[in-house]
C-alpha positions, -999 to 999 in steps of 0.1 A, spaced: -826 -349 451 -819 -370 421 -784 -373 424 -781 -396 390 -800 -368 373 -776 -341 387 -746 -361 380 -757 -370 342 -763 -333 336 -726 -322 352 -711 -351 334 -726 -342 301 -718 -307 304 -681 -313 307 -680 -343 283 -694 -317 258 -668 -297 263 -638 -324 267 -628 -310 303 -620 -326 333 -640 -329 365 -643 -347 395 -671 -353 422 -658 -345 460 -675 -342 489 -704 -366 505 -710 -385 473 -671 -391 467 -669 -408 501 -699 -427 494 -682 -436 461 -653 -449 484 -676 -470 504 -686 -450 534 -723 -448 537 -732 -412 547 -758 -390 541 -755 -358 515 -777 -334 508 -760 -319 474 -736 -325 447 -702 -313 451 -678 -310 421 -642 -301 415 -637 -279 386 -606 -261 366 -609 -225 374 -603 -217 339 -641 -236 334 -657 -211 361 -676 -189 338 -690 -215 314 -699 -238 343 -716 -212 362 -733 -200 329 -745 -235 323 -759 -241 360 -779 -208 360 -793 -218 321 -808 -252 339 -825 -227 366 -800 -228 393 -796 -196 414 -760 -188 423 -758 -179 460 -721 -172 459 -691 -173 435 -654 -166 445 -620 -174 429 -625 -209 449 -659 -218 454 -694 -216 440 -730 -226 454 -761 -233 436 -796 -239 444 -825 -248 423 -859 -242 432 -869 -278 422 -858 -299 450 -854 -329 426 -821 -307 410 -813 -296 445 -778 -278 452 -745 -282 433 -713 -266 449 -685 -261 431 -648 -261 441 -624 -244 416 -586 -251 413 -558 -243 386 -522 -246 383 -499 -273 396 -526 -288 419 -549 -287 393 -530 -306 369 -518 -330 399 -554 -343 408 -566 -342 374 -537 -368 364 -546 -388 391 -583 -392 385 -602 -424 396 -634 -438 375 -660 -453 399 -694 -462 396 -719 -437 408 -755 -434 407 -773 -457 379 -735 -473 376 -722 -441 354 -686 -441 358 -680 -408 376 -642 -393 384 -633 -392 419 -599 -379 432 -577 -403 447 -582 -407 484 -550 -390 491 -561 -358 475 -595 -358 487 -583 -362 523 -557 -331 518 -593 -310 508 -608 -325 537 -583 -311 558 -579 -278 542 -617 -274 548 -608 -279 585 -586 -251 583 -609 -227 565 -642 -239 586 -627 -254 620 -666 -260 629 -664 -291 604 -638 -309 621 -659 -335 632 -672 -350 601 -644 -341 579 -620 -361 604 -641 -388 604 -639 -392 567 -602 -384 568 -598 -417 588 -615 -437 568 -598 -425 536 -561 -435 555 -580 -468 560 -584 -476 522 -564 -503 510 -528 -488 491 -534 -451 508 -503 -432 510 -506 -422 551 -478 -403 545 -492 -379 521 -521 -375 544 -503 -367 575 -481 -343 555 -514 -323 544 -522 -319 585 -487 -304 587 -487 -285 555 -519 -269 570 -509 -266 604 -531 -290 618 -506 -315 632 -524 -314 666 -553 -329 650 -529 -361 636 -534 -377 671 -572 -376 666 -575 -397 636 -546 -423 648 
């Protein structure tokens, strides 16, 4: 997959519409300094942009395999364009996360917006709640995020409590 090309397409779409977005998932972890393998581009998008974003991807030849209020998955027949997955947010969550985005150097040095580590960790904890089989990789990522300079550990630990996963706190400390 050509991550630089796909991110350029995605960034261009959101720039053209003057709308916020963020890189999440494995590439966001790479942006924060954790070397890990990822096979797709995961993005965070306002729910109000879902229809336009899905239509945009489909106009590029992506096939939508799933689309719900919270998620959509898109695969291109050309492996160079690979897979794009989107998580949709709205309301207070959208305002809080998009107001605190950070710009990091992405592939090719392109500035890419990513959520602050505390928000990214909360998304990973939420993912564990919804898909417990993901606990290993997601906890590794949360552990890494907790060790970044200036991170509010209490905020991340609060996400475990908020999602009823207090029993996992010991595993990351």
